[in-house]
Backbone atoms as SQL, in Angstrom:
CREATE TABLE atoms (id INTEGER PRIMARY KEY, chain TEXT, resi INTEGER, resn TEXT, atom TEXT, x REAL, y REAL, z REAL);
INSERT INTO atoms VALUES
  (1, 'A', 1, 'MET', 'N', 1.073, -1.210, 0.027),
  (2, 'A', 1, 'MET', 'CA', -0.030, -0.088, -0.184),
  (3, 'A', 1, 'MET', 'C', 0.828, 1.275, 0.185),
  (4, 'A', 2, 'LYS', 'N', 0.159, 2.131, -0.865),
  (5, 'A', 2, 'LYS', 'CA', 1.270, 3.352, -0.673),
  (6, 'A', 2, 'LYS', 'C', 1.289, 4.516, 0.892),
  (7, 'A', 3, 'LYS', 'N', 1.906, 4.999, 1.140),
  (8, 'A', 3, 'LYS', 'CA', 1.980, 5.780, 2.516),
  (9, 'A', 3, 'LYS', 'C', 1.583, 7.035, 2.107),
  (10, 'A', 4, 'ASP', 'N', 1.247, 7.276, 3.366),
  (11, 'A', 4, 'ASP', 'CA', 0.712, 8.782, 3.552),
  (12, 'A', 4, 'ASP', 'C', -0.252, 9.521, 2.277),
  (13, 'A', 5, 'ILE', 'N', -0.917, 8.521, 1.932),
  (14, 'A', 5, 'ILE', 'CA', -2.487, 8.903, 1.285),
  (15, 'A', 5, 'ILE', 'C', -4.029, 8.483, 2.096),
  (16, 'A', 6, 'HIS', 'N', -3.743, 8.107, 3.150),
  (17, 'A', 6, 'HIS', 'CA', -5.044, 7.962, 3.878),
  (18, 'A', 6, 'HIS', 'C', -4.937, 8.799, 4.863),
  (19, 'A', 7, 'PRO', 'N', -6.215, 9.589, 4.710),
  (20, 'A', 7, 'PRO', 'CA', -6.602, 10.610, 5.735),
  (21, 'A', 7, 'PRO', 'C', -6.226, 10.544, 7.338),
  (22, 'A', 8, 'LYS', 'N', -5.790, 11.481, 8.306),
  (23, 'A', 8, 'LYS', 'CA', -5.848, 10.959, 9.526),
  (24, 'A', 8, 'LYS', 'C', -7.029, 10.969, 10.131),
  (25, 'A', 9, 'THR', 'N', -7.206, 10.255, 10.981),
  (26, 'A', 9, 'THR', 'CA', -8.449, 9.837, 11.437),
  (27, 'A', 9, 'THR', 'C', -8.408, 10.149, 12.942),
  (28, 'A', 10, 'TYR', 'N', -9.896, 10.338, 13.624),
  (29, 'A', 10, 'TYR', 'CA', -9.711, 10.744, 15.250),
  (30, 'A', 10, 'TYR', 'C', -10.602, 9.824, 15.787),
  (31, 'A', 11, 'GLU', 'N', -10.777, 9.964, 17.496),
  (32, 'A', 11, 'GLU', 'CA', -11.661, 9.414, 17.737),
  (33, 'A', 11, 'GLU', 'C', -12.727, 10.461, 18.187),
  (34, 'A', 12, 'VAL', 'N', -13.895, 10.710, 18.139),
  (35, 'A', 12, 'VAL', 'CA', -14.421, 11.936, 18.319),
  (36, 'A', 12, 'VAL', 'C', -15.729, 11.200, 18.878),
  (37, 'A', 13, 'SER', 'N', -16.634, 12.244, 19.331),
  (38, 'A', 13, 'SER', 'CA', -18.343, 12.139, 20.045),
  (39, 'A', 13, 'SER', 'C', -19.140, 12.718, 18.739),
  (40, 'A', 14, 'ALA', 'N', -19.656, 11.909, 18.386),
  (41, 'A', 14, 'ALA', 'CA', -20.654, 12.398, 17.655),
  (42, 'A', 14, 'ALA', 'C', -21.941, 12.938, 18.086),
  (43, 'A', 15, 'ARG', 'N', -22.883, 14.207, 18.028),
  (44, 'A', 15, 'ARG', 'CA', -23.630, 14.457, 18.624),
  (45, 'A', 15, 'ARG', 'C', -24.819, 14.414, 17.882),
  (46, 'A', 16, 'CYS', 'N', -26.018, 14.180, 18.487),
  (47, 'A', 16, 'CYS', 'CA', -27.181, 14.000, 18.006),
  (48, 'A', 16, 'CYS', 'C', -28.092, 15.305, 18.462),
  (49, 'A', 17, 'VAL', 'N', -29.256, 15.534, 17.776),
  (50, 'A', 17, 'VAL', 'CA', -30.215, 16.992, 17.799),
  (51, 'A', 17, 'VAL', 'C', -30.741, 16.397, 19.436),
  (52, 'A', 18, 'CYS', 'N', -31.231, 15.260, 19.393),
  (53, 'A', 18, 'CYS', 'CA', -31.912, 14.480, 20.494),
  (54, 'A', 18, 'CYS', 'C', -30.753, 14.875, 22.016),
  (55, 'A', 19, 'GLY', 'N', -29.397, 15.151, 21.612),
  (56, 'A', 19, 'GLY', 'CA', -28.634, 15.030, 22.687),
  (57, 'A', 19, 'GLY', 'C', -28.094, 13.882, 23.035),
  (58, 'A', 20, 'ASN', 'N', -28.301, 12.613, 22.520),
  (59, 'A', 20, 'ASN', 'CA', -27.566, 11.372, 22.180),
  (60, 'A', 20, 'ASN', 'C', -26.133, 11.467, 21.557),
  (61, 'A', 21, 'THR', 'N', -25.050, 11.218, 22.663),
  (62, 'A', 21, 'THR', 'CA', -23.723, 11.037, 22.175),
  (63, 'A', 21, 'THR', 'C', -23.026, 9.781, 21.483),
  (64, 'A', 22, 'LEU', 'N', -22.299, 9.507, 20.819),
  (65, 'A', 22, 'LEU', 'CA', -21.842, 8.423, 20.211),
  (66, 'A', 22, 'LEU', 'C', -20.216, 8.530, 20.009),
  (67, 'A', 23, 'LYS', 'N', -19.466, 7.509, 20.337),
  (68, 'A', 23, 'LYS', 'CA', -17.858, 7.425, 20.328),
  (69, 'A', 23, 'LYS', 'C', -17.717, 6.969, 18.845),
  (70, 'A', 24, 'ILE', 'N', -17.191, 7.421, 17.886),
  (71, 'A', 24, 'ILE', 'CA', -16.964, 7.093, 16.700),
  (72, 'A', 24, 'ILE', 'C', -15.609, 7.209, 16.114),
  (73, 'A', 25, 'ILE', 'N', -14.871, 6.711, 15.011),
  (74, 'A', 25, 'ILE', 'CA', -13.702, 7.065, 14.360),
  (75, 'A', 25, 'ILE', 'C', -13.807, 8.196, 13.152),
  (76, 'A', 26, 'SER', 'N', -13.625, 9.097, 12.957),
  (77, 'A', 26, 'SER', 'CA', -13.698, 9.671, 11.706),
  (78, 'A', 26, 'SER', 'C', -12.768, 10.876, 11.083),
  (79, 'A', 27, 'ALA', 'N', -12.832, 11.018, 9.761),
  (80, 'A', 27, 'ALA', 'CA', -11.717, 11.750, 9.545),
  (81, 'A', 27, 'ALA', 'C', -12.004, 13.421, 10.067),
  (82, 'A', 28, 'GLU', 'N', -13.580, 13.746, 10.765),
  (83, 'A', 28, 'GLU', 'CA', -13.649, 14.854, 11.049),
  (84, 'A', 28, 'GLU', 'C', -13.513, 14.867, 12.244),
  (85, 'A', 29, 'GLN', 'N', -12.765, 16.175, 12.766),
  (86, 'A', 29, 'GLN', 'CA', -12.825, 16.224, 14.440),
  (87, 'A', 29, 'GLN', 'C', -13.918, 16.946, 14.977),
  (88, 'A', 30, 'LYS', 'N', -15.172, 17.037, 14.418),
  (89, 'A', 30, 'LYS', 'CA', -16.252, 17.393, 14.859),
  (90, 'A', 30, 'LYS', 'C', -17.573, 16.931, 14.187),
  (91, 'A', 31, 'VAL', 'N', -18.324, 15.908, 14.765),
  (92, 'A', 31, 'VAL', 'CA', -19.507, 15.203, 14.096),
  (93, 'A', 31, 'VAL', 'C', -21.011, 15.695, 14.576),
  (94, 'A', 32, 'ASP', 'N', -21.843, 16.248, 13.689),
  (95, 'A', 32, 'ASP', 'CA', -23.225, 16.473, 14.391),
  (96, 'A', 32, 'ASP', 'C', -23.844, 15.778, 13.481),
  (97, 'A', 33, 'VAL', 'N', -24.984, 15.299, 14.332),
  (98, 'A', 33, 'VAL', 'CA', -25.710, 14.322, 13.252),
  (99, 'A', 33, 'VAL', 'C', -27.279, 14.805, 13.585),
  (100, 'A', 34, 'HIS', 'N', -28.354, 14.542, 12.124),
  (101, 'A', 34, 'HIS', 'CA', -29.473, 15.200, 12.648),
  (102, 'A', 34, 'HIS', 'C', -30.790, 13.977, 13.684),
  (103, 'A', 35, 'VAL', 'N', -30.363, 12.808, 12.812),
  (104, 'A', 35, 'VAL', 'CA', -31.039, 11.453, 13.540),
  (105, 'A', 35, 'VAL', 'C', -29.895, 10.622, 13.848),
  (106, 'A', 36, 'CYS', 'N', -30.053, 10.241, 15.139),
  (107, 'A', 36, 'CYS', 'CA', -29.421, 9.166, 15.655),
  (108, 'A', 36, 'CYS', 'C', -30.407, 7.586, 15.663),
  (109, 'A', 37, 'SER', 'N', -29.697, 6.354, 15.931),
  (110, 'A', 37, 'SER', 'CA', -30.332, 5.351, 16.490),
  (111, 'A', 37, 'SER', 'C', -31.237, 5.608, 17.668),
  (112, 'A', 38, 'ALA', 'N', -31.237, 6.515, 18.520),
  (113, 'A', 38, 'ALA', 'CA', -31.764, 6.485, 19.885),
  (114, 'A', 38, 'ALA', 'C', -33.305, 7.568, 19.543),
  (115, 'A', 39, 'CYS', 'N', -33.384, 8.008, 18.247),
  (116, 'A', 39, 'CYS', 'CA', -34.565, 8.845, 18.016),
  (117, 'A', 39, 'CYS', 'C', -34.665, 8.588, 16.865),
  (118, 'A', 40, 'HIS', 'N', -34.326, 7.943, 15.773),
  (119, 'A', 40, 'HIS', 'CA', -34.827, 7.115, 14.294),
  (120, 'A', 40, 'HIS', 'C', -36.109, 6.605, 14.711),
  (121, 'A', 41, 'PRO', 'N', -36.893, 6.832, 13.729),
  (122, 'A', 41, 'PRO', 'CA', -38.405, 6.357, 13.922),
  (123, 'A', 41, 'PRO', 'C', -38.279, 4.529, 13.493),
  (124, 'A', 42, 'PHE', 'N', -37.032, 4.147, 12.526),
  (125, 'A', 42, 'PHE', 'CA', -37.269, 2.964, 12.417),
  (126, 'A', 42, 'PHE', 'C', -36.555, 2.100, 13.738),
  (127, 'A', 43, 'TYR', 'N', -36.172, 2.605, 14.738),
  (128, 'A', 43, 'TYR', 'CA', -35.338, 2.044, 15.781),
  (129, 'A', 43, 'TYR', 'C', -36.119, 1.933, 16.593),
  (130, 'A', 44, 'THR', 'N', -36.803, 3.278, 17.045),
  (131, 'A', 44, 'THR', 'CA', -38.007, 3.781, 18.139),
  (132, 'A', 44, 'THR', 'C', -39.041, 3.039, 17.977),
  (133, 'A', 45, 'GLY', 'N', -39.527, 2.783, 16.884),
  (134, 'A', 45, 'GLY', 'CA', -40.801, 2.545, 16.598),
  (135, 'A', 45, 'GLY', 'C', -42.238, 3.464, 16.826),
  (136, 'A', 46, 'THR', 'N', -41.553, 4.712, 16.493),
  (137, 'A', 46, 'THR', 'CA', -42.685, 5.849, 16.319),
  (138, 'A', 46, 'THR', 'C', -42.684, 6.700, 15.253),
  (139, 'A', 47, 'GLU', 'N', -44.002, 7.197, 15.332),
  (140, 'A', 47, 'GLU', 'CA', -43.749, 7.891, 13.786),
  (141, 'A', 47, 'GLU', 'C', -43.410, 9.223, 14.008),
  (142, 'A', 48, 'LYS', 'N', -42.033, 9.793, 13.012),
  (143, 'A', 48, 'LYS', 'CA', -41.750, 11.103, 13.402),
  (144, 'A', 48, 'LYS', 'C', -41.349, 12.026, 12.159),
  (145, 'A', 49, 'PHE', 'N', -42.024, 12.894, 11.726),
  (146, 'A', 49, 'PHE', 'CA', -41.624, 13.502, 10.356),
  (147, 'A', 49, 'PHE', 'C', -40.718, 14.433, 10.607),
  (148, 'A', 50, 'ILE', 'N', -39.454, 14.349, 9.749),
  (149, 'A', 50, 'ILE', 'CA', -38.440, 15.059, 9.798),
  (150, 'A', 50, 'ILE', 'C', -38.559, 15.991, 8.479),
  (151, 'A', 51, 'ASP', 'N', -39.245, 17.323, 8.753),
  (152, 'A', 51, 'ASP', 'CA', -39.292, 18.371, 7.773),
  (153, 'A', 51, 'ASP', 'C', -38.287, 19.068, 7.334),
  (154, 'A', 52, 'THR', 'N', -37.205, 18.739, 6.387),
  (155, 'A', 52, 'THR', 'CA', -36.594, 19.768, 6.127),
  (156, 'A', 52, 'THR', 'C', -37.009, 20.910, 4.577),
  (157, 'A', 53, 'ALA', 'N', -37.209, 22.280, 4.837),
  (158, 'A', 53, 'ALA', 'CA', -37.145, 22.749, 3.965),
  (159, 'A', 53, 'ALA', 'C', -38.625, 22.783, 3.634),
  (160, 'A', 54, 'GLY', 'N', -39.687, 22.724, 4.157),
  (161, 'A', 54, 'GLY', 'CA', -41.023, 22.474, 4.136),
  (162, 'A', 54, 'GLY', 'C', -41.560, 21.744, 3.144),
  (163, 'A', 55, 'ARG', 'N', -40.754, 20.745, 3.166),
  (164, 'A', 55, 'ARG', 'CA', -41.162, 19.473, 1.925),
  (165, 'A', 55, 'ARG', 'C', -42.514, 18.998, 2.058),
  (166, 'A', 56, 'ILE', 'N', -43.159, 18.552, 3.452),
  (167, 'A', 56, 'ILE', 'CA', -44.359, 18.321, 3.972),
  (168, 'A', 56, 'ILE', 'C', -45.114, 19.023, 3.045),
  (169, 'A', 57, 'GLU', 'N', -45.537, 20.290, 3.659),
  (170, 'A', 57, 'GLU', 'CA', -46.522, 21.315, 2.877),
  (171, 'A', 57, 'GLU', 'C', -46.030, 21.401, 1.484),
  (172, 'A', 58, 'LYS', 'N', -45.289, 21.204, 0.652),
  (173, 'A', 58, 'LYS', 'CA', -45.136, 21.054, -0.569),
  (174, 'A', 58, 'LYS', 'C', -45.947, 20.295, -1.050),
  (175, 'A', 59, 'PHE', 'N', -45.922, 19.034, -0.754),
  (176, 'A', 59, 'PHE', 'CA', -46.482, 17.857, -0.937),
  (177, 'A', 59, 'PHE', 'C', -47.932, 17.834, -0.662),
  (178, 'A', 60, 'GLN', 'N', -47.980, 18.403, 0.760),
  (179, 'A', 60, 'GLN', 'CA', -49.647, 18.724, 0.797),
  (180, 'A', 60, 'GLN', 'C', -50.397, 19.520, -0.266),
  (181, 'A', 61, 'LYS', 'N', -49.462, 20.734, -0.397),
  (182, 'A', 61, 'LYS', 'CA', -50.288, 21.714, -1.562),
  (183, 'A', 61, 'LYS', 'C', -50.609, 20.991, -2.648),
  (184, 'A', 62, 'ARG', 'N', -49.313, 20.470, -3.341),
  (185, 'A', 62, 'ARG', 'CA', -49.577, 19.665, -4.526),
  (186, 'A', 62, 'ARG', 'C', -50.910, 18.988, -4.661),
  (187, 'A', 63, 'TYR', 'N', -50.865, 17.840, -3.265),
  (188, 'A', 63, 'TYR', 'CA', -51.853, 16.648, -3.732),
  (189, 'A', 63, 'TYR', 'C', -52.860, 17.428, -3.077),
  (190, 'A', 64, 'ALA', 'N', -53.085, 18.709, -2.562),
  (191, 'A', 64, 'ALA', 'CA', -54.799, 19.485, -2.716),
  (192, 'A', 64, 'ALA', 'C', -55.397, 19.768, -3.971),
  (193, 'A', 65, 'LYS', 'N', -53.734, 20.266, -4.879),
  (194, 'A', 65, 'LYS', 'CA', -54.513, 20.642, -6.153),
  (195, 'A', 65, 'LYS', 'C', -54.871, 19.691, -6.891),
  (196, 'A', 66, 'VAL', 'N', -54.232, 18.407, -6.769),
  (197, 'A', 66, 'VAL', 'CA', -54.665, 17.035, -7.620),
  (198, 'A', 66, 'VAL', 'C', -56.197, 16.996, -7.509),
  (199, 'A', 67, 'GLU', 'N', -56.523, 16.604, -6.093),
  (200, 'A', 67, 'GLU', 'CA', -57.839, 16.449, -5.432),
  (201, 'A', 67, 'GLU', 'C', -58.963, 17.095, -5.954),
  (202, 'A', 68, 'LYS', 'N', -58.351, 18.819, -6.135),
  (203, 'A', 68, 'LYS', 'CA', -59.614, 19.391, -6.573),
  (204, 'A', 68, 'LYS', 'C', -60.007, 19.038, -7.841),
  (205, 'A', 69, 'LYS', 'N', -58.810, 19.135, -8.807),
  (206, 'A', 69, 'LYS', 'CA', -58.931, 18.923, -10.022),
  (207, 'A', 69, 'LYS', 'C', -60.096, 17.325, -10.282),
  (208, 'A', 70, 'ALA', 'N', -59.353, 16.582, -9.379),
  (209, 'A', 70, 'ALA', 'CA', -60.303, 15.180, -9.184),
  (210, 'A', 70, 'ALA', 'C', -61.735, 15.635, -9.221),
  (211, 'A', 71, 'ASP', 'N', -62.082, 16.331, -8.007),
  (212, 'A', 71, 'ASP', 'CA', -63.145, 16.581, -8.026),
  (213, 'A', 71, 'ASP', 'C', -64.205, 17.573, -8.856),
  (214, 'A', 72, 'LYS', 'N', -63.229, 18.338, -9.575),
  (215, 'A', 72, 'LYS', 'CA', -64.428, 18.942, -10.654),
  (216, 'A', 72, 'LYS', 'C', -64.369, 17.936, -11.666),
  (217, 'A', 73, 'GLY', 'N', -63.367, 17.139, -12.161),
  (218, 'A', 73, 'GLY', 'CA', -63.750, 16.372, -12.807),
  (219, 'A', 73, 'GLY', 'C', -64.801, 15.450, -12.701),
  (220, 'A', 74, 'LYS', 'N', -65.211, 15.257, -11.564),
  (221, 'A', 74, 'LYS', 'CA', -66.278, 13.959, -11.327),
  (222, 'A', 74, 'LYS', 'C', -67.638, 15.167, -11.339),
  (223, 'A', 75, 'SER', 'N', -67.535, 16.259, -11.166),
  (224, 'A', 75, 'SER', 'CA', -69.137, 17.063, -11.187),
  (225, 'A', 75, 'SER', 'C', -69.157, 17.528, -12.277),
  (226, 'A', 76, 'ASN', 'N', -67.969, 17.493, -13.208),
  (227, 'A', 76, 'ASN', 'CA', -68.604, 17.624, -15.043),
  (228, 'A', 76, 'ASN', 'C', -68.880, 16.477, -15.334),
  (229, 'A', 77, 'ASP', 'N', -68.832, 15.069, -15.177),
  (230, 'A', 77, 'ASP', 'CA', -69.058, 13.839, -16.052),
  (231, 'A', 77, 'ASP', 'C', -70.715, 13.705, -15.390),
  (232, 'A', 78, 'LYS', 'N', -71.607, 14.167, -14.614),
  (233, 'A', 78, 'LYS', 'CA', -73.011, 14.106, -14.317),
  (234, 'A', 78, 'LYS', 'C', -73.968, 14.666, -15.549);
């Protein structure tokens, strides 16, 4: 293997938004995560929406427009 081509690694504490900390080895000296195994819905069994940049509202607005068009189409068919 070639020497001096791999990044230097550090043992750091990764901090989650929920307050959980994990000891990991990383090339970064500071690691912040948004979701960890302590708060991720898959591991906890709870449903939790993580909305970044209003994506849920955007979807709901588009879905509402589609429903309105579908309702208009049904009323015109009579």
